[in-house]
N, C-alpha and C positions, 0 to 999 in steps of 0.2 A: 300391482303397479298401475293403478287407475290413472295416476297423474301423468304417466308417460304415454297413455293412449292418445292418438292424434286428435280425437274429438273431445277430449276431456276439457273442462273449463280452464284448467291451468295452461294446457298447450294452446288453446284458442286465444287466451289472453297474451301469452308470449308471442304467438304469431301476429296478433294485432299490433303489439308494441314494436316488433321487428319491422312490420310493414310501414308503420308510421315513421320509424327512424329512417328507413330507405326513402320514404316520401319526402321527408324534410331535407335529406341530402340532395335529392333531385331538385327540390325547390331552390336551395341555395345555389346550386350550379347554374340553373336556368335563370336566376335573378341577377347574375353577375353583370350582364350588360346594362342593368338598371332599367332600361326601356322595357324589358320583358318581365319586370316584376309583377305587373298586374296579371298577365297571362299565366305566369308560374303560380301565383297565389291562387288564382281561380282553379287551375288544374289540380293544385294540391288539395283543395277542399272538395272538389268533385270526387277524387279518389278516396279521400279520408271519410266522407260520408258513406260511400259504398262499403268501405272496410268496416265502419262502425255498425252498419246494418247487416253485416255478415254476408255480403254479396262477394263471394270469392272470385273476382274476375281479374285478379292480378294487380300489379302496381305500376310497373314501368310503362307497358304499352298503353293502358288507359290514361296514364298521366300525359303522355305526349299526344295522344289523340285529342284529349280535352284541351291541351295547350294550343294545338293548331286550330281547333274548332272555335274557341272563344278568344283567339288572339286579337281580333279587330276590336271587339267591344271592350275587352279588358284593357287593352292598351289605350284606347280613347279615354276611358274612365281614369286610368292611372295617370295620364298626362294632365288631366284636370286637377287631380289630387296633388300631383307633384308640384304644380305651380303654386297651390295653396301652401304646401309644405315649405317651399323655398321662401315665400313671403313671411311665413311664421319664423323661420330660422333667421331671416334678416331682422325681424323684430326682436328676437332673443339676443342677437348680436348687439343691437342698439342698447338693450337693457344692460348687458354685461359691460359694454364700453362706458355707458353713462353712469353705471352704479345702481345697484338694487335699491338702496335707500333714497336716492335722489329721483327715481322714476315715479311718476304719478301713479297712485293706487289703481285708478280706473284703467290705465293703460296696461299695467301688469295683470289685472284681472281679465281684461279682454284677451290678452295674449295667451294666458293660461287656459281660458275657456275655449278659444279657437284651437289650441293645441290638442286638448282632450277631444273636442268635437271631430277634428280631422282624423285623429287616430281611430276613434270609434267608427267613423264612416269608412275608413280604409279596411278595418276588420270586417265590416258587415257587407260591403258592396260586392266583393269578388265571389264569395260563396253564392250570392244571389245570381250573379252572372253565370255561374256554373250550373245553376238549377233551372233558370228560366230564360226566355228570350223576350227582350223588351227593347224599347228605345232607350237611349242613354239617360235622358231625364227621368224616365220611369225607374231606372235602376237606382238613381239617387233618391227618389221618393221612397221606394221600397226599403232602401238601406236606412233612411232616416226613421221610417216607421219602426223598423227592426230595432234600431238603437233606442228609441223611446220605450218600446215594449220590454226589451231585455237590457235596460240600462244598468241595473245593479250587477247582474252576472258579468256583463262586459267590462264594467269599471273594475270589478274584482280581478278579472283576468289581466287588464292593463296594469293594475297595481302589482300583480305577480310578475309581469314582464319587466317592470321597473326594478323590482327587487332582484331579478335575475341579472339585469344589466349592472347593477351595483355590485352584485356578487362577482361578476366577471371582472370588474375593475379592481376589486379588492383582492381577489384570488386569481390573478391572470394566468398562473401556471395551470389552473384547473379549468380554463375557458372551454376546451372542447367537451369535457364531461358535463359541465354546467349547461352548455348550450344544448347538448343532446337531451338532457333530462327536461329542461324547461320548454324547449321547442316541442318535444313529444307530448308533454303534459298539456301544453297550451292547445295543440292540435286536437288532442283527445277530447278535452272539455268543450272547446269551441264547436267541434263537429257534433257533439251531442246536443248542444244548444240549438244549432241550426237545424238538425234533424227534427227535434221536437217542435220547433216553431214552423218549419215548412210542412210537417205532417198536419199540424193543427190548421194551417191555412188551407191546405188541400182538402181536408175533411169538411171544412166550412164551405168551400167552393162546390164540393160534390153534393153537399146537402142542399145548397141553394139551387144547383142544377136539377136536382131531383124534384124540388118543389115547383120550380118554374117550368120544368120540362124542356129546358134548352140551356146551352152553354153560352154565356155572355161573351161578346167579342172583347178579348183582353186588351188588344191594342187600342181600342176606342175607350174602354172603360178604365184604363190605367193599370189593369192586371195583365201581365204578359202571358203569351202562350208558352206552354211548357216545352223545353228543349233540353238537350244534353242529358243530364241525369234523369230528369222527369220523363223525357221522351223514351229513354231506355226502359224506365219502369213501366210505361204504358205498353211498349212492345212486349216486354216480358209477361205482362198481364194477359195480353191477347194470346200469346203463345200458350200460356198455361191453360186457357180455356179449350184450346183445340188439340193439345198434345199432352201426353203423360209427363210426370215430373222428371223422369230421366230423359225422355225424348226432347224436352225443351232445352237441354244443355247439349249443344252441338260439339262435334269432335274438334272443330276448328273455329276460331273466332274470325272477325271481319278481316284481319290482316293475314290470315292463313296459318297462324301459329296454333299449336295444339292447346286447347283450353285446359287450364289447371283445374277449373271447376269440374270438368268432365272426368279428369283423372281421379279427383276426389270421390266423385259419385261411383266410379267403377271400383275404386279401392274399397269404399264402404260396402258396396254390394258384394264384393268378393269376401270381405270379412264376415258379412252376414251369412253368406252361403256356407262358409266354413263351419259356422255354428248351428246350421239347420239340422233337423233330425235325419235328413236324407244322407248326410255324411256319416257313414257307419264306422266311426273311428273313436275309440275311447279317448277321453280327455287325459292328456299326459300331465300328471300332477307332481312329477318328480322335480327335485331341485327347488330353489327359492323363486320368488315372484319375478326377479330380474331375469333369471335364465329362462323361465317359462315365457316371459314377454319377448325375449330375443328369439326363441324358437317359433313363436307365433308370427313374428315379423318375417322370419325366413320363409315360412309357408306362404305368406302373402306374396313375397317377391318371387317365389319359385314359379308362380303361374303368370308372371308378367314378362313382357318383352323388355329389351334394354331401354327403349325410349320410355316405356311406362314406369320402369324403375327410377329413371332420372326424374320424371315428373312427380312420382310419389315422394321422392326425397325432397325435391324443391317445395312441394306443396305442404308437407307435414313437418319436415325436420330442419330445413334450411333456416327458417326464422328462429327456431330454438338454438341452432348452432351459432347464428349471428349474435343472439342475446348472450349466450354463454361466453363467446369470444370477447364481446364488449365488456362483460362483467369481469372476466379474468384479466383483460387488458387494464381495466380501471384499477383492479386490486394490485396488479403488478406495478402500475404507474404510481399508485399511492405508496406502496412499500418502498419503491425506489426513491420517491420524493422524500419520504420520512428518513430513509437511510442516509441520503445525501445531506439532508438538513442536519441530521445528528452528527455526521462526520465532519461537517463544516465548522471550523474553529471560528473564523471571522470572515465576513464578506463586506467589501467596501464599495463605494461609488465615487464618481468624480463629477464635479460641477465646475465648468469653465476651466478644466485642467486636463492635460494629456501627459501620460507617463510613457517612458520608453519601455521596450520589451525587457531590457535588463532591470529597469525600475519595477516593473510588474513582478518579475521573479524575485526581486529583493523584498517586496512587500508580502509575497505569498510563500514561495518555497523557502526563501531565506529565513523568514520568521518561523516557519514550522520546524526547520532544521535547528535553528537557534533555541527554540523552546523545547526541543526534545520530544516532539509529538510523534506518535506512531505513523507508519507509512500510509495507513488508510485514512488519515485525517487530511482535510483539504482546507484551502483558503482561496479567496477570489478577490479580484479588483476589477470591477466592470468599467466599461468605457463611459465617456461623457453621456450623462442622462438628459441634461438640459443646459443649453447655452443661455445663461441668465443675461437679460438685458433690462435696463432701467424702464424702458417703455415696451412692454410685450404687445405684439399684435394679436389679432383675434385667435388665430390658430395656436400660437404659443401659449395663450392663456389656458387653453384646454390641456396642453402638455404640462403646464405648471400644476394644474389641479390634479392631474393623474400622478405626477411625481410626488406631490405632497401626500396623496393617498398611499403611495408605495412606502413613504416614510412611516406613516401611521400603522401600516400593516407589517412592519418589521422586515422589509425587503433588504435593508442594509444594517450592518452593525456600526459602521463608521463612514464618514464622508470626508473627502479631501476637497476643499473649496478654495477658489481664488478669492481674493479680498473683496471684490465687487459683488460676490454672491453671498458672502457671509451674513451680511445684514438682512438679506431676504429670507434666509432659512433658519437663522440662529434664534430660535424662540424656545421657551421651556415646553411648548406643545410637542416639539419634535426631538429635542436633544436633551441629553443628560448633563447635569452640572459636573464640570471637571473636578470639583471638590471631592466627588465620590470616587474618582479614578486615580488622581495623582496626588503627590505630596506637595501642597501649595508652597511650602517653605523652600522647595528646590527651584522655584521659578520666581520671576519678578512679575509685578502687576502688568507691565507692558507686554508680557508674553501671551496674554489672554485677550480674547474678545469678550466683553461683558454685555449681558442683556440688562438694560435699564428697566427695572420693574416699576409699574405704576404704584400709586399709594394703595390701591386695592389689592395689588399682588404682593406687596411687601410682607404681609402676614402669611401669605401662602408659601413664598420662597424665602426662607430664613437666611438672608445674606446681608452683609454690611452695606448700608446705604441703598438697600434694594437692588443691588447688582449681583447677577449670577454669571460666573465664568462658564461659557458654553463652548468655546473653541480655543485651541492652543496653536500658536503660531509655529510653523515649521522653520527650522534653522536652514541656513544656506547649504550646510553639509547634507541635510536630509533631502532638500530639493535636488541637489546634485545626484544623490544616490537613486532617487526616484525618476530622474530624468525630466524634471519639470522645467518649464521656461524660467530662466533665472531673472527675467525682467519683472515677473509678477511676485506678489506676496501671497503665501498660501497658509491655510489653517487646516487643522484636523479636528473633527467633532464626532461625538458618539451618540447614536440614537438610543431611545429607551430600550431597555433589556427586559426580557420576560424570564429568562433562565437564571438559576441561582448562581451560576459560575460565570455569567457573561461579563460582569464588572471586573472579575479577576483576569479574564482574557483581554479586556480592554486595557487594563493596567499593564499587563505583560507586553502588549503591542506598543504602548507608549514608552515603556522601558527599553524595548528593542530599538525603537527609532531614535530616542533621545539619549539613551545610555544613562538614564537617571533612575 
């Protein structure tokens, strides 16, 4: 069972991933006030780079120590970047309001360029703050140089971030899982890039110092004096010269808490002692590898105090437990989601419409009972998703885009829309032709809302005079049963289906409502 050994590559990798997940959770919590984003981002990569280098100094305590130490410089830098971000957002708003096609190319190019530039600078500056101590302008210079040198890896990571954002919008029910994966992967690869570049910089500086015989004043020359993580590394190096490897790891850290690194050292030493020739005990080879591994762990724990046992568990097995719990939760969530989706007969949405509680039961439980579906089958009719207006404001435009994305991803089987919203959403891109669902001979032409196809689309949608019936008008009786406002006129439309029986379910629902 080499994979289960605490120091095996697999366990080390699991421990690293678990630490990064915890680190990203701390980052999100500490970024909520927005003003503290810079300090939280800086502290995040201070700890992440230590984790990636195998310096087992913990996660939570170092995070908050770095958060407090770099708060001033990180917050100043973040305020400068935040002003730039606000200006860029205002530019994007102007482009959206004015229309993409009518905006001059040079203006669009400039806004895109500045957006990418500010994102890359935001990514690069805070890990630099975590590593070095400089003046604010020197941080921006160093971040700019870093962006230029590592432009391609950084731009690939930005592309990965954009893909993750799109994935979160398209699969909103999986947002937590997507965020955990993408944020952990981004932190992992960015930390490696920063470590490699910082190590290269410091080797060059050490070589120059050796040749010249002195260390240049970083404040005057544009290179900052090392602090934070670099200062900790320097102190560790000095300690290593004067003390042994084990003596360098103290029992308690600066805050008085027991060091997990010390516990690991002691545990490893205990494990080695158990395997030394001085221990005159024959190796027990009975049972399988798992039982032998469990017995060896019991031996280790037998010689420890209660506090050492807790630290041993936290150091070696808590990260693995966190990963296993997350994986099992994700699997359970996925199975539950698939099961619920399989059990759902129909799911509807409302646009500019509100139904009564009795009307909701009529459209869900009443339909299931009428259709003779088993008791484990479900149906839903969600609340209003978007209040359609002729002139959408800036915020509602984004809501409209998100709603259209939910239509394309199959979030709804049907929509009940007030007449003023039908024109906005009834296009063949979103909805299925009613000709595939109902017997057109049982209805009159005035019962439908028709999409007028262009000359180019007439060949694509084979309909008389290029018209496609996409929505069916509800009768007064149906509106009364659903509890809709009788002053309005309402239509029902069905979105594109991916399942083989979905059109049959649509047809049954229309038959249930209209009795035809």
